[in-house]
C-alpha positions in Angstrom: -87.1 -202.1 -113.1 -86.4 -199.1 -115.0 -88.9 -198.2 -117.3 -87.8 -198.1 -121.0 -90.3 -195.9 -121.7 -88.3 -193.2 -120.6 -86.3 -191.6 -122.6 -82.3 -191.5 -121.8 -78.5 -191.6 -122.9 -75.7 -192.7 -121.1 -72.3 -191.1 -121.9 -69.8 -193.2 -119.5 -70.6 -192.3 -116.0 -73.8 -189.3 -116.9 -76.9 -190.0 -117.9 -78.9 -187.8 -119.6 -82.9 -188.6 -119.5 -86.1 -186.9 -120.4 -88.5 -187.1 -117.7 -91.8 -185.7 -116.0 -92.0 -186.7 -112.5 -90.0 -188.1 -109.2 -90.9 -191.6 -110.1 -89.6 -191.6 -112.9 -86.7 -189.7 -111.6 -86.3 -192.3 -108.6 -86.3 -195.1 -111.5 -83.4 -194.3 -113.5 -81.4 -192.1 -110.9 -79.9 -195.1 -109.3 -76.2 -195.2 -107.4 -74.6 -196.6 -104.4 -73.9 -192.9 -103.4 -77.5 -192.0 -103.3 -78.4 -194.9 -100.6 -76.6 -192.8 -98.5 -78.2 -191.8 -94.7 -77.4 -188.5 -95.2 -77.6 -186.9 -98.6 -76.5 -182.5 -98.8 -78.0 -180.6 -101.2 -76.5 -177.7 -102.6 -78.7 -175.8 -104.7 -78.1 -172.8 -107.1 -79.9 -170.0 -105.7 -77.1 -166.8 -106.7 -80.3 -165.0 -107.9 -84.1 -165.0 -107.4 -84.5 -163.8 -111.1 -87.6 -165.7 -113.0 -85.9 -169.7 -114.2 -82.5 -168.5 -112.6 -82.8 -170.9 -109.6 -83.4 -174.2 -108.6 -87.3 -173.6 -107.6 -89.2 -175.3 -105.0 -91.4 -177.4 -107.5 -88.2 -178.8 -109.2 -86.5 -179.4 -105.4 -89.7 -181.4 -104.3 -88.9 -183.8 -107.8 -85.6 -184.4 -106.0 -86.7 -184.6 -102.4 -89.0 -187.4 -103.6 -86.7 -189.2 -105.4 -84.3 -189.8 -102.5 -84.6 -191.8 -99.4 -82.4 -190.0 -96.6 -82.5 -187.1 -94.3 -81.7 -184.2 -96.4 -79.5 -181.0 -95.3 -80.1 -177.8 -97.8 -76.9 -175.6 -98.0 -76.5 -172.6 -99.6 -74.6 -169.1 -98.4 -76.0 -165.6 -98.8 -75.5 -164.7 -102.4 -78.8 -165.3 -102.8 -79.9 -162.7 -100.1 -77.5 -160.4 -100.8 -79.3 -159.9 -104.3 -82.8 -159.1 -102.8 -81.2 -156.5 -100.4 -83.8 -153.3 -100.7 -82.5 -151.2 -103.5 -82.3 -148.2 -102.0 -80.5 -149.0 -99.6 -77.2 -147.6 -98.4 -73.7 -148.0 -97.2 -70.9 -145.6 -96.0 -67.7 -146.8 -98.3 -64.9 -144.1 -96.6 -66.3 -140.9 -97.0 -68.7 -141.6 -99.5 -72.5 -143.1 -99.4 -72.9 -145.9 -102.1 -76.0 -148.1 -102.6 -76.7 -151.8 -103.4 -75.8 -151.6 -107.3 -72.3 -149.6 -106.8 -71.3 -153.2 -105.8 -72.3 -155.0 -108.5 -70.2 -153.2 -110.9 -67.3 -151.5 -111.6 -65.9 -149.2 -109.1 -67.9 -150.9 -106.4 -67.0 -154.7 -107.5 -63.1 -153.5 -107.7 -63.0 -152.2 -103.8 -64.2 -155.6 -102.8 -61.8 -157.1 -104.7 -59.1 -155.0 -102.9 -61.4 -155.1 -99.1 -62.0 -159.1 -99.0 -62.8 -158.3 -95.5 -66.8 -158.0 -94.3 -66.3 -156.6 -90.8 -67.7 -153.2 -92.3 -70.9 -155.1 -93.5 -71.2 -157.3 -90.4 -71.0 -153.9 -87.9 -73.1 -152.2 -90.1 -75.8 -154.4 -89.1 -76.6 -155.6 -93.1 -76.1 -158.8 -91.7 -79.5 -159.1 -89.6 -81.4 -157.7 -93.3 -79.4 -160.7 -95.0 -80.9 -162.9 -92.6 -84.4 -161.4 -93.2 -84.2 -161.8 -96.5 -83.1 -165.5 -96.4 -86.1 -166.3 -94.3 -88.2 -164.2 -96.9 -86.6 -165.8 -100.0 -87.5 -169.4 -98.1 -90.9 -168.1 -97.3 -91.8 -166.8 -100.9 -90.7 -169.4 -103.3 -92.4 -172.5 -101.0 -89.0 -173.5 -99.2 -90.2 -173.4 -95.6 -93.4 -175.4 -96.2 -91.1 -177.7 -98.0 -88.5 -178.6 -95.5 -91.0 -178.6 -93.2 -92.8 -181.3 -95.3 -89.3 -183.3 -95.7 -87.9 -182.6 -92.1 -84.9 -181.0 -94.1 -81.9 -179.4 -92.6 -81.4 -176.0 -93.5 -77.5 -175.2 -93.0 -76.4 -171.3 -94.2 -72.6 -171.8 -95.0 -72.3 -167.5 -94.7 -74.2 -167.7 -90.5 -72.1 -170.7 -89.4 -68.9 -168.9 -90.5 -69.7 -165.6 -89.8 -70.8 -167.2 -86.0 -66.9 -169.1 -86.4 -69.0 -172.4 -85.9 -66.3 -173.8 -88.1 -64.3 -176.7 -88.8 -61.0 -177.2 -87.2 -58.8 -175.8 -90.6 -56.2 -178.1 -89.8 -58.1 -180.9 -90.1 -59.4 -179.7 -93.2 -56.1 -179.2 -94.4 -55.4 -182.5 -93.9 -57.7 -184.2 -95.3 -57.9 -182.1 -98.5 -54.1 -182.3 -98.9 -54.1 -186.7 -98.8 -56.4 -186.8 -101.7 -55.2 -183.4 -103.4 -52.4 -180.9 -104.7 -53.0 -178.4 -101.5 -55.8 -174.9 -102.6 -53.8 -171.7 -103.6 -55.9 -169.6 -101.2 -55.4 -171.2 -97.6 -58.5 -168.9 -96.0 -61.0 -171.5 -97.4 -59.3 -174.2 -94.9 -61.5 -172.0 -92.1 -64.6 -171.8 -94.2 -66.0 -175.1 -93.9 -69.0 -174.9 -91.1 -68.7 -177.6 -88.6 -72.1 -178.7 -89.2 -71.3 -179.9 -92.6 -67.6 -181.2 -91.6 -69.2 -183.8 -89.4 -71.7 -185.1 -92.5 -68.4 -186.1 -94.0 -68.5 -189.2 -95.6 -72.2 -188.5 -96.6 -72.8 -187.4 -100.3 -73.3 -184.3 -101.5 -75.1 -183.2 -104.5 -74.3 -180.2 -106.6 -77.4 -179.3 -108.1 -77.1 -176.8 -111.0 -79.3 -175.5 -113.1 -79.3 -175.2 -117.3 -79.5 -171.6 -118.0 -77.7 -168.9 -120.6 -75.2 -167.8 -118.5 -74.1 -171.6 -117.5 -72.4 -172.3 -114.7 -73.1 -176.1 -114.0 -71.9 -178.2 -111.3 -68.5 -177.1 -110.5 -69.1 -174.0 -110.3 -72.1 -174.4 -108.5 -70.1 -175.3 -105.3 -68.1 -171.8 -105.7 -71.7 -170.5 -104.0 -70.0 -172.8 -100.9 -67.7 -169.5 -100.3 -69.4 -167.5 -97.7 -68.7 -163.8 -98.7 -72.0 -162.7 -100.1 -70.4 -161.2 -103.4 -67.8 -163.1 -104.3 -65.6 -160.2 -106.1 -62.3 -161.3 -103.9 -62.7 -164.9 -105.4 -63.1 -163.7 -109.1 -60.3 -161.2 -108.6 -59.4 -158.5 -111.1 -61.4 -159.2 -114.6 -62.2 -162.9 -113.4 -58.0 -163.9 -113.1 -58.8 -165.8 -109.5 -62.1 -166.9 -110.5 -61.5 -170.2 -112.0 -58.6 -171.4 -109.5 -61.5 -170.3 -106.3 -63.5 -172.6 -108.0 -61.2 -175.6 -107.9 -60.1 -174.6 -104.5 -63.4 -174.9 -103.3 -64.0 -177.9 -105.3 -61.2 -179.7 -103.5 -62.2 -179.1 -100.1 -65.8 -180.7 -100.5 -64.7 -183.4 -103.3 -62.1 -184.2 -99.8 -65.0 -184.4 -97.3 -67.8 -186.1 -99.5 -69.3 -188.1 -102.5 -70.0 -185.3 -104.7 -72.9 -186.1 -107.4 -73.7 -183.6 -109.8 -77.1 -182.9 -111.2 -78.0 -180.0 -113.6 -81.8 -179.6 -114.6 -84.0 -178.3 -117.1 -87.4 -179.3 -115.6 -89.7 -177.1 -115.4 -88.5 -173.2 -116.5 -85.7 -172.9 -118.2 -84.4 -169.3 -119.4 -82.5 -168.9 -123.1 -81.1 -165.5 -124.4 -83.2 -163.5 -126.8 -82.5 -160.0 -127.6 -86.0 -158.9 -127.2 -87.0 -161.2 -124.5 -89.9 -161.0 -121.8 -87.3 -161.1 -118.6 -84.0 -159.1 -117.8 -81.4 -159.9 -115.0 -78.6 -157.8 -114.0 -76.6 -161.8 -114.8 -78.6 -162.9 -117.2 -79.5 -160.1 -119.5 -82.5 -160.0 -121.6 -83.9 -163.8 -122.0 -87.4 -165.7 -122.6 -88.4 -168.9 -120.9 -89.2 -172.2 -122.2 -91.6 -174.4 -119.9 -91.3 -178.1 -119.0 -87.9 -179.1 -121.2 -88.3 -181.8 -118.9 -84.6 -182.7 -119.2 -82.0 -183.4 -116.4 -78.7 -184.5 -116.6 -76.4 -186.4 -113.5 -73.8 -188.3 -112.4 -70.4 -189.0 -110.5 -67.9 -187.1 -112.6 -68.6 -183.6 -112.8 -65.9 -182.6 -115.1 -67.7 -185.2 -117.7 -71.0 -183.5 -116.8 -69.9 -180.5 -117.2 -68.0 -180.8 -120.1 -71.0 -182.2 -121.9 -73.7 -179.8 -121.1 -71.1 -176.8 -122.0 -70.8 -178.3 -125.4 -74.6 -178.9 -125.6 -75.6 -175.3 -124.7 -72.7 -173.5 -126.7 -75.1 -171.9 -128.6 -76.6 -170.5 -125.9 -73.9 -169.5 -124.0 -70.7 -168.1 -126.5 -70.3 -164.6 -124.9 -69.2 -166.0 -121.6 -67.9 -169.4 -122.8 -64.5 -168.8 -121.6 -65.5 -168.6 -117.7 -67.4 -171.8 -118.0 -64.4 -173.6 -119.4 -61.7 -172.7 -117.5 -62.8 -174.4 -114.9 -63.4 -177.5 -116.3 -60.2 -177.7 -118.1 -58.5 -177.3 -114.7 -60.8 -179.8 -113.2 -59.6 -182.2 -115.5 -55.9 -182.1 -113.4 -57.7 -182.7 -109.9 -60.6 -184.8 -111.1 -59.7 -186.9 -113.8 -60.0 -185.7 -117.6 -63.4 -186.7 -119.8 -63.8 -188.9 -122.8 -63.8 -186.2 -125.5 -65.7 -188.4 -128.1 -68.7 -188.0 -126.0 -68.9 -184.7 -126.5 -69.7 -185.1 -130.8 -71.8 -188.5 -129.7 -73.8 -186.3 -126.8 -74.5 -183.5 -129.3 -75.6 -185.5 -132.0 -78.4 -188.0 -129.4 -79.3 -185.1 -127.3 -78.7 -182.1 -129.2 -82.2 -181.9 -130.7 -83.7 -181.8 -127.1 -82.4 -178.4 -126.0 -83.4 -176.3 -129.2 -85.5 -173.7 -128.8 -87.4 -171.2 -131.2 -84.8 -168.7 -130.5 -82.1 -171.2 -131.7 
């Protein structure tokens, strides 16, 4: 029986709740999709900056609330961001460092050169694997996975080792549900280990943070490239369609469920913040907000969250809104009335001293 002392609000298929432990989450997060024998969880691990990624304490809360064999999957994006700053790369006739790829000329070079063979041949892939292991060890995931018998699948390693599903079959399944993807090579980027679990539940587990990405964009991380410059396109011209394309594939293979959390440590922008990150700028952290939002319809979930946090993310609002608008065409629209309703009922939960 649901513990009525748990504060929560429902907006159609979406629930937003305040809670403090996995027992409360188990009571309130009830859905037949979560009774799947196997559940795949894609955490938001794009960065290892404080409060920028799903940490092991938060992931533990989810694992304790689910009764299934868990598979955790992610690409090497987070590993790339851990490479040593002093590492050098030879591009053409010049030597560049890691920072060069993250902005300006290097970012644009990756857009024009989407093939990562130069990286693999240079031995840097081995370093990514080492950084991936170090990330899992350092932040407590290795022990957590052992405790809960979790299977970990790194998308980049699977695809680069050519352990992929038959792209013709992926194509057939996707186009039996949706319009064709705009970028056909995505059909050849699905790990066979994941494809063999099709029909299971796939949780896009996003983190509420002030450069919001939410659950639809979180699945963008299933593209194997360690840096997704090409998928962004020049001046962000390709990112929204890339996000929708990879979502169409995973929505065709799995029952995709969305969870977005602000449970333990949540970032919010501050011009004189204690923390700074290349993606997030300056920010502070608020502890123990204890807020979680979840449901089947990722479009509704993300639209509500974007509206609730618009005071945080005005500077990047369009890059977050565009995928939601495109997603409506493929996955169904959301009730616009719930935006005002959710803001009235939930808005105060997300107030910080800075706003």
